[in-house]
ZABA-216353 format. One record per residue: x, y, z of N, C-alpha, C, O in turn. Coordinates in steps of 0.2 Angstrom, whole numbers, padded with zeros to 4 digits, always signed. Atoms other than C-alpha are relative to their C-alpha. Layout:
// ZABA-216353
XYZXYZXYZXYZ/...
***
This chain:
// ZABA-216353
-0001+0007+0002+0061-0032+0099+0008-0001+0001+0010-0007+0003/-0007+0001-0001+0080-0029+0100+0002-0001+0007+0006-0006+0009/-0001+0001-0007+0079-0028+0119-0002-0007+0002+0001-0010+0006/+0002+0007-0001+0069-0044+0120+0005-0005-0002+0006-0010+0001/-0005+0005+0002+0081-0053+0110+0006+0000+0004+0009-0006+0006/-0006+0000-0005+0096-0047+0121-0002-0003+0007+0002-0006+0010/+0003+0003-0006+0085-0053+0136-0001-0008+0000-0002-0011+0005/+0001+0008+0001+0084-0071+0129-0006-0002-0002-0008-0008-0002/+0007+0002+0002+0066-0071+0123+0001-0005-0006-0003-0010-0006/+0000+0005+0006+0071-0080+0106+0006-0005+0000+0008-0007-0005/-0005+0005-0001+0085-0091+0113+0007+0003+0002+0008+0009+0001/-0006-0002-0002+0102-0090+0120+0005+0003-0006+0010+0006-0005/-0004-0002+0006+0110-0088+0102+0000+0007-0001+0005+0010-0003/+0001-0007+0002+0103-0070+0101+0001+0004+0007+0000+0010+0006/+0001-0003-0007+0104-0066+0120+0007+0003+0002+0012+0001-0001/-0006-0003-0002+0117-0054+0128+0003-0005+0006+0000-0009+0009/-0004+0004-0005+0130-0061+0140-0003+0002+0007-0004+0007+0008/+0002-0001-0007+0125-0063+0158+0006+0003+0004+0012+0001+0003/-0005-0003-0004+0135-0052+0170+0002-0005+0006-0002-0008+0010/-0002+0005-0005+0146-0062+0182-0001+0004+0007-0001+0010+0008/+0001-0002-0007+0142-0060+0201-0006+0003+0001-0007+0007+0006/+0007-0002-0001+0124-0055+0198-0005-0005+0001-0004-0010-0001/+0005+0004-0001+0109-0063+0204-0006+0001-0005-0007+0006-0007/+0006+0000+0005+0094-0068+0193+0002+0001-0007-0002+0002-0011/-0002+0001+0007+0104-0069+0177+0000+0007-0003-0003+0007-0009/+0000-0006+0003+0106-0050+0174+0005+0000-0006+0010-0002-0006/-0004+0000+0007+0113-0047+0156+0002+0007-0001-0001+0012+0000/-0002-0007+0002+0123-0033+0149-0003+0000-0008+0000-0003-0012/+0004+0000+0007+0111-0029+0134+0005+0003-0005+0003+0003-0011/-0004-0003+0005+0125-0020+0125+0005-0005-0003+0009-0003-0008/-0005+0005+0002+0135-0036+0122-0004-0006-0003-0010-0007-0001/+0004+0006+0003+0131-0052+0113+0002-0002-0007+0005+0003-0010/-0002+0002+0007+0134-0062+0097-0005+0003-0005-0011+0004-0003/+0004-0002+0005+0128-0056+0081-0003-0006-0004-0001-0011-0002/+0003+0006+0003+0117-0067+0070-0002+0002-0007-0003+0008-0009/+0003-0001+0007+0110-0069+0052-0007+0003+0001-0011+0001+0005/+0007-0003-0001+0095-0058+0050-0006-0004-0002-0011-0004+0002/+0006+0004+0001+0084-0071+0042+0000-0006+0005-0006-0008+0007/+0000+0004-0006+0089-0083+0056-0004+0003+0006-0008+0000+0009/+0003-0003-0006+0084-0071+0069-0008+0001-0002-0012+0000+0003/+0008-0002+0001+0067-0066+0060-0004-0007+0001-0009-0007+0003/+0003+0006+0000+0063-0085+0059-0001-0001+0008-0007-0004+0010/+0001+0001-0007+0066-0086+0078-0005+0004+0003-0009+0002+0007/+0005-0004-0002+0056-0071+0081-0007-0002-0001-0011-0002+0003/+0007+0002+0002+0041-0077+0071-0002-0006+0004-0008-0007+0006/+0002+0006-0003+0042-0094+0079-0002+0002+0008-0007-0001+0010/+0001-0002-0007+0042-0086+0097-0007+0003+0000-0011+0002+0004/+0006-0004+0000+0028-0074+0092-0006-0005-0001-0011-0004+0002/+0006+0005+0002+0017-0089+0085-0001-0004+0007-0007-0006+0008/+0001+0004-0006+0020-0098+0102-0004+0003+0005-0008+0000+0009/+0003-0004-0005+0013-0084+0112-0006+0004-0002-0009+0007+0002/+0006-0005+0003+0000-0076+0100-0006-0002+0004-0010+0003+0005/+0006+0002-0003-0014-0086+0108-0001+0003+0006-0007+0005+0008/+0001-0003-0007-0011-0079+0125+0001+0008+0000-0003+0011+0003/-0001-0008+0000-0005-0061+0121-0004+0003-0006-0005+0009-0005/+0004-0004+0005-0015-0058+0105-0005+0004+0002-0005+0010+0000/+0006-0004-0002-0031-0052+0113+0002+0006+0003+0000+0012+0002/-0003-0006-0004-0021-0041+0125+0003+0005-0005+0002+0011-0004/-0004-0004+0005-0010-0034+0111-0005+0004-0004-0004+0010-0005/+0005-0003+0005-0025-0030+0100-0004+0006+0004-0005+0011+0001/+0003-0005-0004-0034-0021+0114+0005+0006+0001+0002+0012+0000/-0005-0005-0001-0018-0011+0118+0001+0004-0006+0001+0011-0006/-0002-0003+0006-0015-0007+0100-0006+0005-0002-0005+0011-0004/+0006-0004+0001-0033-0001+0098-0001+0006+0004-0003+0012+0002/+0000-0005-0005-0032+0010+0113+0005+0006-0002+0003+0012-0001/-0005-0005+0002-0016+0019+0107-0001+0003-0007+0000+0008-0008/+0000-0002+0007-0019+0020+0088-0007+0000-0003-0008+0000-0009/+0006+0000+0002-0038+0019+0087-0002-0005-0005-0006-0005-0010/+0001+0006+0004-0038+0002+0079+0003+0001-0007+0002-0004-0011/-0003+0000+0006-0028+0008+0064+0006-0004-0001+0009-0006+0004/-0006+0004+0002-0015-0002+0055+0006+0005-0002+0005+0008-0007/-0005-0005+0002+0001+0009+0056+0004-0002-0006+0006+0002-0010/-0004+0002+0006+0010-0002+0043-0004+0002-0006+0000+0004-0011/+0004-0001+0006-0004+0000+0031-0001+0008-0001+0001+0010-0007/+0001-0007+0000-0008+0018+0035+0006+0004-0002+0006+0009-0006/-0006-0004+0000+0010+0025+0036+0005-0002-0006+0009+0002-0008/-0005+0002+0004+0019+0014+0024-0003-0001-0007+0000+0001-0012/+0002+0002+0006+0008+0008+0010-0006+0005-0003-0007+0005-0009/+0007-0003+0001-0008+0020+0010+0001+0007-0004+0005+0011-0001/+0001-0006+0004-0011+0034-0003-0006+0004+0003-0011+0001+0005/+0006-0004-0003-0022+0048+0004-0002+0004-0007+0001+0009-0009/+0003-0003+0006-0033+0054-0011-0005+0005+0002-0010+0004+0006/+0005-0005-0001-0043+0070-0011-0004+0000-0007-0002+0001-0012/+0004-0001+0006-0058+0070-0023-0004+0007+0001-0007+0008+0006/+0003-0007+0000-0065+0088-0027-0005+0000-0005-0004-0001-0011/+0006-0001+0004-0082+0090-0034-0002+0008+0000-0003+0011+0005/+0002-0007+0001-0087+0107-0041-0006+0001-0005-0006-0001-0010/+0006+0000+0004-0104+0111-0047+0000+0005-0005+0002+0011-0004/-0001-0004+0006-0105+0119-0064-0006+0005+0001-0006+0010-0003/+0006-0004+0000-0122+0127-0059+0001+0006+0005+0000+0012+0004/+0000-0005-0005-0119+0136-0042+0007+0001+0002+0009+0006+0006/-0007-0001-0001-0100+0134-0041+0002-0003+0007+0008-0002+0009/-0001+0003-0007-0101+0125-0024+0006-0006-0001+0006-0009-0006/-0006+0005+0000-0085+0114-0020-0001-0004+0006-0001-0001+0012/+0000+0004-0006-0085+0099-0009+0006-0005-0001+0007-0008-0006/-0006+0005+0000-0069+0089-0005-0001-0006+0005-0005-0005+0010/+0000+0006-0004-0068+0071+0002+0006-0003+0000+0010-0003-0006/-0007+0004-0001-0053+0061+0008-0002-0007+0001-0006-0009+0004/+0001+0008-0001-0051+0042+0006+0007-0002+0000+0012+0000-0004/-0007+0003+0000-0036+0031+0010+0000-0006-0004-0005-0010-0004/+0000+0006+0005-0031+0018-0003+0007-0003+0001+0012+0000-0001/-0007+0004+0000-0017+0005+0000+0002-0002-0007+0008-0002-0007/-0002+0001+0007-0017+0002-0018-0003+0005-0005-0010+0006-0004/+0003-0005+0005-0019+0015-0032-0002-0004-0006+0002-0006-0010/+0003+0004+0005-0030+0007-0045-0001+0005-0006-0005+0010-0006/+0001-0004+0006-0029+0015-0063-0003-0004-0005-0001-0009-0007/+0004+0003+0005-0042+0010-0075+0003+0001-0007+0004+0007-0009/-0003-0001+0007-0035+0007-0093-0005+0000-0005-0004+0001-0011/+0005+0000+0005-0052+0005-0101-0001+0007-0003-0002+0012+0001/+0002-0007+0003-0056+0019-0114+0006+0005+0001+0004+0011+0001/-0005-0005-0001-0039+0027-0111+0005-0002-0006+0007-0007-0007/-0005+0001+0005-0027+0030-0125+0008+0000+0002+0012-0001-0002/-0006-0001-0003-0012+0031-0114+0004-0007-0001+0001-0012-0002/-0004+0006+0001+0003+0019-0117+0006-0001+0005+0009-0006+0005/-0006+0000-0005+0015+0023-0103-0004+0001+0007-0009+0004+0007/+0003-0001-0007+0012+0024-0084-0001+0007+0001-0006+0009+0004/+0001-0007-0001+0015+0042-0084-0006+0003-0004-0009+0007-0001/+0006-0002+0003+0002+0045-0097-0007-0002+0003-0012+0002+0004/+0005+0003-0003-0010+0034-0088-0001+0004+0007-0007+0005+0009/+0000-0004-0007-0006+0043-0071-0003+0007-0002-0007+0009+0002/+0002-0006+0001-0009+0060-0079-0008+0000-0002-0012+0004+0000/+0007+0001+0001-0026+0054-0086-0004-0001+0006-0010+0002+0006/+0004+0001-0006-0032+0048-0069-0001+0006+0004-0006+0006+0007/+0001-0006-0004-0029+0064-0061-0002+0006-0003-0002+0012-0001/+0003-0005+0003-0036+0075-0074-0007+0002+0002-0011-0003+0005/+0007-0002-0002-0052+0085-0071-0005-0003-0005-0004-0003-0011/+0005+0003+0004-0068+0076-0078-0007+0003+0001-0008+0006+0007/+0007-0002-0001-0086+0081-0081-0004-0006+0001-0004-0011-0003/+0004+0006-0002-0098+0070-0072-0007+0002+0000-0009+0008+0003/+0007-0001+0000-0117+0070-0074-0003-0003+0007-0003-0009+0007/+0003+0002-0007-0124+0070-0056-0003+0006+0003-0002+0012+0001/+0003-0005-0004-0133+0080-0043+0006+0005+0003+0012+0003+0004/-0004-0004-0003-0125+0095-0035+0003-0003+0006-0001-0006+0010/-0003+0003-0006-0113+0090-0021-0002+0003+0006-0001+0000+0012/+0003-0003-0006-0121+0102-0009-0007-0001+0001-0011+0001-0004/+0007+0001-0001-0137+0096-0002-0004+0006+0001-0002+0010+0005/+0004-0006-0001-0151+0109-0003+0002+0006-0003+0000+0012-0001/-0002-0006+0004-0142+0120-0015-0005+0004-0004-0004+0009-0006/+0005-0003+0005-0157+0123-0026+0002-0002-0007-0002+0000-0011/-0002+0001+0006-0148+0117-0041-0004-0006-0003-0007-0010+0001/+0004+0005+0003-0158+0106-0054+0004-0007+0001+0010-0007+0000/-0003+0007-0001-0155+0087-0052+0003-0002-0007+0000+0000-0012/-0003+0003+0006-0144+0078-0065+0004+0006-0004+0004+0006-0010/-0004-0005+0003-0133+0093-0068+0007-0003-0001+0008-0009-0002/-0007+0002+0002-0114+0093-0072+0005+0002+0006+0004+0008+0008/-0005-0002-0005-0100+0092-0059+0007-0001-0003+0008-0006-0006/-0007+0000+0002-0082+0095-0062+0004-0004+0005+0004-0001+0011/-0003+0004-0005-0073+0081-0053+0008-0001-0001+0010-0003-0007/-0007+0001+0001-0054+0080-0050+0003-0004+0006+0001-0002+0012/-0004+0004-0006-0043+0068-0039+0007+0003+0001+0010+0004-0004/-0006-0002-0002-0028+0074-0030+0004-0005+0004+0000-0008+0008/-0004+0005-0005-0014+0063-0022+0003+0004+0005+0008+0008+0005/-0001-0005-0005-0014+0072-0006+0007-0002+0004+0011+0002+0006/-0005+0003-0003-0001+0060+0002+0003-0006-0003+0000-0010-0005/-0003+0006+0004+0012+0049-0007+0003-0004+0006+0006-0002+0010/-0002+0005-0005+0016+0033+0003+0008-0001-0001+0011+0001-0006/-0007+0002+0000+0033+0026+0007+0001-0005-0005+0006-0005-0009/+0000+0005+0006+0030+0011-0004-0007+0001-0004-0012+0001-0001/+0006-0002+0004+0018+0014-0018-0002-0006-0004+0002-0009-0008/+0003+0005+0004+0007+0000-0025-0005+0002-0005-0009+0006-0004/+0004-0002+0005-0001+0003-0042-0003-0006-0004+0001-0011-0005/+0004+0005+0003-0014-0008-0050-0003+0002-0007-0006+0007-0007/+0003-0001+0006-0018-0008-0068-0007-0004-0001-0006-0010-0002/+0007+0003+0001-0037-0012-0070-0001-0002-0007-0004+0002-0011/+0001+0002+0007-0037-0022-0086-0006-0004-0002-0008-0004-0007/+0006+0004+0001-0052-0033-0084-0006+0004+0000-0007+0010+0003/+0006-0003+0001-0069-0028-0089-0006-0005+0000-0005-0010-0003/+0006+0004+0001-0087-0034-0088-0005+0004-0003-0006+0010-0002/+0005-0003+0004-0101-0030-0100-0006-0004+0000-0007-0008-0005/+0006+0004+0000-0117-0038-0095+0003-0008+0001+0005-0009+0007/-0002+0007-0001-0114-0057-0097+0007-0001-0003+0010-0007-0003/-0007+0001+0003-0097-0054-0106+0005+0003+0004+0004+0007+0008/-0006-0003-0004-0080-0051-0099+0006-0001-0004+0006-0005-0009/-0006+0000+0004-0063-0048-0106+0006+0004+0004+0005+0006+0010/-0006-0003-0003-0046-0040-0103+0003+0004-0005+0004+0002-0011/-0003-0004+0005-0037-0026-0111+0008-0002+0001+0011-0002+0006/-0007+0003+0000-0020-0034-0116+0005+0005-0003+0011+0002-0005/-0005-0004+0003-0012-0019-0123+0006+0001+0005+0006+0001+0011/-0006-0001-0004+0006-0016-0117+0001+0007+0003-0001+0012-0001/-0001-0007-0003+0010-0002-0105+0008+0000+0002+0010-0004+0005/-0007-0001-0002+0028+0005-0103+0000+0002+0007-0003+0007+0009/-0001-0002-0007+0033+0005-0085+0007+0001+0002+0011-0004+0001/-0007-0001-0001+0049+0013-0080+0003-0003+0006-0001-0005+0011/-0003+0003-0006+0061+0006-0067+0001+0006+0005+0002+0004+0011/+0000-0005-0005+0061+0023-0059-0006+0005-0001-0006+0008-0007/+0005-0005+0000+0046+0035-0056+0003+0006+0002+0005+0007+0008/-0003-0007-0002+0052+0053-0056-0004+0006-0001-0002+0011-0001/+0004-0006+0002+0037+0063-0059-0005+0001+0006-0010+0005+0006/+0004-0002-0006+0030+0063-0041+0004+0005+0005+0010+0005+0005/-0003-0006-0004+0033+0078-0029+0004-0002+0006+0009+0002+0007/-0004+0002-0006+0040+0068-0014+0006-0003-0002+0010-0004+0003/-0006+0003+0002+0054+0061-0024-0001-0006-0005-0007-0008-0007/+0000+0005+0005+0058+0046-0035-0002-0007+0003+0000-0008+0009/+0001+0007-0002+0052+0028-0033+0003-0005-0004+0003-0004-0011/-0003+0005+0004+0062+0013-0038-0004-0006-0001-0007-0008+0004/+0004+0006+0001+0053-0002-0046+0003-0006+0004+0009-0008+0003/-0003+0006-0004+0055-0017-0034-0004-0007-0002-0001-0012+0000/+0003+0006+0002+0042-0029-0041-0006+0001-0004-0009+0006-0003/+0006+0000+0004+0028-0033-0053-0003-0007+0000+0000-0012+0000/+0004+0006+0001+0014-0046-0053-0004+0001-0006-0008+0006-0007/+0004-0001+0006+0007-0049-0070-0004-0006-0001-0003-0012+0001/+0005+0005+0001-0008-0059-0075+0001-0002-0008+0000+0002-0012/-0001+0003+0006-0006-0071-0090-0007-0003-0002-0008-0009+0002/+0007+0003+0002-0024-0075-0098-0004+0005-0003-0003+0011-0004/+0004-0004+0004-0037-0068-0109-0006+0003+0004-0008+0008+0001/+0005-0003-0004-0050-0064-0096+0002+0000+0008+0007-0004+0010/-0001+0000-0007-0050-0060-0077+0000-0006+0004+0003-0007+0009/+0001+0007-0003-0055-0078-0073+0004-0005-0002+0003-0011+0000/-0004+0005+0003-0043-0087-0083+0008+0002+0001+0009+0007+0001/-0007-0002+0000-0024-0089-0083+0003-0001+0007+0001-0005+0011/-0004+0001-0007-0011-0088-0069+0004+0007+0000+0004+0011-0004/-0004-0006-0002+0000-0075-0061+0008-0001+0000+0010-0007+0001/-0007+0001+0001+0019-0072-0064+0003+0006+0004+0001+0012+0003/-0003-0005-0004+0029-0062-0051+0008+0002-0003+0011-0003-0004/-0007-0002+0002+0045-0052-0056+0003+0004+0006-0001+0009+0008/-0002-0003-0006+0056-0046-0041+0007+0003-0002+0011+0000-0006/-0006-0003+0000+0071-0034-0040+0005-0004+0004+0004-0006+0010/-0005+0005-0003+0087-0045-0036+0006+0004+0002+0010+0002+0006/-0006-0004-0001+0099-0030-0034+0005+0000-0006+0005-0004-0010/-0005-0001+0005+0113-0023-0045-0003+0000-0007+0000-0002-0012/+0003-0001+0007+0101-0019-0059-0003-0006-0003-0005-0006-0009/+0003+0007+0003+0094-0037-0061-0006-0001+0003-0008+0000+0009/+0006+0003-0002+0077-0044-0060-0001-0007-0001+0002-0010-0006/+0001+0008+0001+0071-0062-0058-0007-0001+0000-0011+0002+0004/+0007+0002+0001+0054-0070-0063-0001-0007+0003-0007-0009+0003/
***
C-alpha cells in the first residue's frame, strides 16, 4: 500500500516526486510529502471502492489460493484457539478437539462469580458431563460421565470477551443484570497483559429490549461513552 501511494494510486498529494529527465514519469519512491493518517486512509478506501468491482473477484481468488480462503485478520488478530478435552470416566479414553472463536463467550448463568477473573476461572474448570464415551466403539455403557475441560490454546493479539447475560426458558426470557468487575488491565493470561480498549454494554431487561452503549479508551487514562 505504501508503494502504491508513492506511485500515485491515491492522488498526487501522497505521491513521490517524479525524477527529472526520465521518461514515463519515473518517481523516487523514497521522497514525497507526508500526510495526515486519517486523510490517507480515506483516500485509500475511496480508491479501493472505485476498483473493487473490477479487482474484487480476482483478489478473492488469489487470496483463497494463497491462504486457503482464511481471513488472516480474524485468524491471526482476533481469534482464540480453544481445545476441548473429554475424558471418559469409564475407560479413561481422552479425545481432544480444536475450535477457533473470534469472540470468547462466557456464560454468567448459574455462576457465583462477580469478577471477570472468577468468571474466567469458572469457564476453564473441569466439569462432569453426562454423555456417551467420546471414543466410538469403546464398549462403554451409553449415558456415562465424561470429564470435560476447555483450554485456551492460543491467545489472540486482540481479545474480545462476551458476557452471555441473556437466557431463554421455554416461552420466557430474561437477562442477568448482576454487576461484574472488569479491570482496565488483564494480567492473568500467560502471553502477557491486555489493556482494556472498549466495552459495549446493553441497557435493557431482556435480550430483545433496550439499546447499546459503547465506551472507548481515549488515551491518557480516560474513557468516553
